[in-house]
N, C-alpha and C positions, 0 to 999 in steps of 0.2 A: 730774593725769596728765601724765607726761613724753612729749613728742612729739619724736622724734629729728630732728636736722637732716638733710635729704635733699639731696644734691648731684646736680645734673642734668648728665649727660654725653651728648654726641652722638657716635655713631660711624657710619662708613660701611663697608659690607661690599662689597669690590671684588674682581673677578677675571674671568677669561675665562668665556664661556658654558658652562653645564652642569657647573660644578665643585662645585655644591651650596651656593651662597650662600644661597638661599632655604631649602633644607632645614636648614641649620645655624641660621638665624635662627628659623624656625618651631619647630624642635626646642627651642631655648632658651626661646622665649617661651611656647609652648603645650605643650611636652613631647610632641609627636606628630611622626611621620615621614610626610610626604606623598609618596606614590609619584609622582603626576602633579601638576605645578604649572605654571600658565600662565607661562612665562618672560618674557612681555612686561609683566607687572604689576610696577610699581615702587611700593614702599610703605614707610611708616615704621611701625615696631613699637615698643611701649613696655613696659618692665618695671621694677619696683622690686625691688631685692634688696640683700643685704648682702655686702660684701667687706671682710675684715679688720676687722670691727667697725664699719664705717661704712655708712650707708644711701645708696644711689644710685638715681636714676631714670634709666634708660638709654633713650635714643631711638636706635633702630637704623634707619639708612637702608639698605634692601635694594635693590641696584642691578640686580635681575633684568632681563634683556632687553638689557643693555648689550653688544651684539655688537661694536660698533666701538670697540675699546679704544684706538684712536689718538686719539679725542676724549674728553677728560675734562671733563665738565660742571662748571662752577664751583660748582654746588650741592653737589658732593662735596668741595669744598675750603673753602668759606666756612662758618664756624660749626661746623665739625666738630672735635672734640677728639682723635679717634684713628681709626685705620684697621685693619680686619681684612682682610688680603690673602690670598685663598684660591686655591689651585690644587688640581687633582686629582692624587693620586699616580700615577694611571693615564694621565696626559697630560703629556708633556714640553713640549708647546706651551703649555699653561696655565701651567706653571712659568716658562718663558721670558717669557711675556707680562707676568707680574707685575713684572719688572724695568722694563719700559716704563711700566706703570701707576704704579709708585712714582716714577720719574723725572718723569712728568707732574705728579703731586701736588706734588713738590718745586718744580717750575717754577711751578705755579699759586700755591702758597702763599708762595713765596719763602723757604722754610725750608731749612736745611741738613739737618735731620733731622725726623722726624715720629714721634709715638707710634704704634706699630703692632705687630701680632701677625701673623706669617707662619704660615699654616695649610695643612698638607697634608691635604686632606679625602679621603674614600673609602679610608681605610686598610684597610677590609675587603676591598678588591680586590687582595689580595696577588699573585695569579697574573697580574694585568694591570699590575702596578707598572712604571712607567717612570722614576720619580724616587726614587732611594734616600733613605732618611731622612737619611743623612749629608750629602747634597747640600742638602737643605732646611735642616738645622742650620747648614751652612757659610754659606749665603746670609743667614740670620738673623743669624749672628755678624758677617758683614761689614756688615750694616745696623745692628747694635747693637740688635736688637729681640728680643722673645720668639718662640719657635717651639713649635708643637705639631702632632702628627698626630692626626686625629680621624676619626670615622665618624658622620655624622648618622643614618644608617640604624640603627646599633646604639647610639646615644647614648653614644659613647665620647669623653670629653674635651670635650664640647660646652660644658658650663658653665665648664670651665677656660679656654676661649677668651675668654669674656666677662669673667671675673675677671682674666685676664692683661691685657686691653686697659685695664681700669680701673686696674690697677697701673701700666701703662706711661704712661697719661695722668697719673696722680697724681705721677709722677716729675717732670713738667714743669709741672703746674698747681697745685701746693699753694698758691701765693701768691694764687690767685683766690678762695679760700674763707676769707680772713682775717676774723675777726669784726670788727664795727664798732668795738668798744671797744679795738681794737689801737692806736688813735691814727693810723691811716692815713686820709688824706683825699684828695679829688680836687676841684679847682676847674676848671670849664669856663667859658671866657670867650668 
């Protein structure tokens, strides 16, 4: 029996409070929408799924309850392969906050760029919209990352978010998964 190679990837879901980080994560993992969720709970969720013909075990660090965006815990920078940066389309403040969060990630990691997906969540709140789609796309373009608007409530584009982050990660980490027979070796002294 053939057992496919499964690649493990770790992602952190970051953003201002009440933008739907947990709702997106739980919708993806369990395919349910939770109306009421304790925002102080911080958890890691796991799911194995296929992206472009490859198998991935995804570990998702949901940073619920992260009210003080000025402090980025090192646990959200170390060992993380990619970032899902979420704002609410109904909150200009949550959109502006992501710029600070991304800068902090870059500072903590020492990287010039990071694999990430910019997500405008709550796209079902059209009458409350404060951030035009074009503004989200422009920010993503300036960061060189993927962009999607979604609705966890209506399960719109939720799975796309997680497939996009895998694709963004794979652009930068393909060399991590070289088979042993490739002739590559490492000696630690």
